[in-house]
C-alpha positions as CSV (number, residue, x, y, z in Angstrom):
1,M,-1.5,-4.8,-9.7
2,V,1.7,-2.8,-7.9
3,R,4.2,-4.2,-6.2
4,P,3.8,-4.1,-2.2
5,E,7.4,-2.5,-1.6
6,Q,6.2,0.3,-4.3
7,V,3.4,1.8,-2.2
8,S,4.4,4.0,0.1
9,F,1.9,5.8,2.9
10,G,1.0,9.7,2.6
11,P,0.3,12.2,0.7
12,P,1.5,11.7,-3.3
13,A,5.2,12.9,-3.8
14,H,4.1,14.3,-7.0
15,S,1.4,15.2,-8.6
16,S,0.7,12.3,-11.2
17,D,1.1,10.1,-8.4
18,V,-1.7,7.4,-8.5
19,V,-3.4,7.8,-4.7
20,L,-5.7,5.1,-3.0
21,P,-7.3,5.5,0.4
22,G,-8.3,2.8,2.6
23,K,-8.1,1.1,6.0
24,V,-5.4,-0.6,7.7
25,T,-6.6,-3.9,8.4
26,S,-2.9,-5.1,9.9
27,E,0.4,-4.9,10.5
28,I,3.0,-8.2,10.7
29,F,6.4,-8.0,10.9
30,V,8.1,-10.1,9.0
31,G,11.6,-10.5,9.0
32,D,13.0,-6.8,8.7
33,R,10.4,-6.0,7.0
34,L,6.9,-4.5,7.9
35,L,4.0,-5.8,6.1
36,T,0.6,-3.4,6.3
37,L,-2.6,-4.9,5.4
38,V,-5.0,-2.2,3.9
39,E,-8.6,-2.5,2.4
40,T,-9.9,-0.4,-0.3
41,A,-12.4,0.1,-2.7
42,F,-11.0,-2.2,-4.8
43,G,-10.4,-5.2,-2.4
44,P,-7.4,-6.3,0.5
45,M,-3.7,-4.1,-0.9
46,K,-0.6,-5.4,0.7
47,V,2.4,-2.4,2.0
48,V,6.0,-3.8,2.6
49,R,8.0,-1.1,4.4
50,A,11.6,-1.3,5.3
51,R,11.1,-2.2,9.2
52,R,14.2,0.4,9.6
53,S,12.4,2.9,7.7
54,A,9.1,2.7,9.1
55,T,9.2,5.4,11.3
56,M,5.2,5.2,12.1
57,R,3.0,2.3,12.8
58,L,0.0,1.8,12.0
59,S,-3.1,0.5,13.8
60,P,-5.9,-1.4,12.9
61,G,-9.0,1.0,11.7
62,A,-6.8,4.1,10.6
63,H,-7.3,5.5,7.4
64,V,-4.8,6.0,4.8
65,L,-3.5,7.6,1.7
66,M,-1.4,5.1,-0.4
67,S,0.6,6.4,-3.2
68,W,2.9,5.3,-6.0
69,V,4.3,6.7,-9.7
70,P,1.7,5.3,-12.4
71,E,4.9,3.3,-14.1
72,D,4.8,0.8,-11.1
73,Q,1.3,-0.4,-11.8
74,Q,0.5,-3.2,-14.3
75,L,-2.8,-3.7,-15.3
76,L,-4.0,-7.5,-15.4
77,E,-6.8,-9.3,-16.8
78,T,-9.4,-11.4,-14.3
79,G,-10.4,-14.2,-17.0
80,D,-13.8,-13.7,-16.2
81,G,-14.7,-13.3,-19.7
């Protein structure tokens, strides 16, 4: 799991960053934030950006590259046994 506000779009800033491709399913304005829903090989992900710093709008169906630093992710047990 990674918090939605820790995910960035575009190429990774560092070679050690975690990178995951996906496809945008929707973008929604939520107050001063822009919530982007992305379908990935591991299931859906949410990305939250400040509205003023979201310089590009992403259309549904757009292929994107997401990245984050490894320290921002946490593995959770599924409870499936």
